[in-house]
N, C-alpha and C positions, 0 to 999 in steps of 0.2 A: 538333336540326335536323328538318325535316319529311321524311317518308319519300320524297316525290316529289323533293325536292331531292337527297337522298342518292343516289337512283336515277339522276337526271340526271347528277350529278357522276361517279358511278362509270362510267356508260356513256361519258361524254366522255373520261375518263381511259383507259378500255380502248381506245377508238377511237384516241386519240392515241398510246398505246403501240404499238398495232398499226401505225400509220402510221410511227412512228420505226423499229420493227423491220423493216418492209418496206423502207424507204429504206436502212437499214444493210445488210440482206442483199443488196439489189440492187447497191449500189455497192461492197461488199466483194468481190463475185465478180469475178474477172478477166474480161477481154474474151473469153477462150476458154471460160469456165465457164458454159455455157448453163443447167445445172441450178441453179446458184446464183442466176442471174438469174430463172429461173422460180419458184424458192422465194420470192424477193422479191415477184414479181407475185402469187403465190398468197396470201401474207400480206397484201398490199395489198387484196385482194378482201374481206378480213375487215372493213375499215373501214365500208363501207356496210352490210354485214350486221349489224354490231353496232349501228349507228345505227338501222337499220330495226327490229331487234328491240326497241330501246328505245322507238321510236315506237309499235309495236304494244302494248307493255306499258302505256305511259302512256295510250294511247287506251282500252284496256280498263279501266284504273283510273278514268278520267274517266266512262266510260259506266256503270260499276257504282256510282259515287258519286252519279250523278244519278237513279238508279232508286229 
């Protein structure tokens, strides 16, 4: 497999796992468990962060390959 494809797949898997963990944390918390729900929201913020990190890495790889 190409390294770019491996990177893309691993980032997508990490983002999806973060999303699933976030949803499970949020909905497993009871209605009175504010900290549990906040933990779910906090983990949910990881999803765009992981995807943005991947975009920056891939953009850097493309720039260095063209030089």
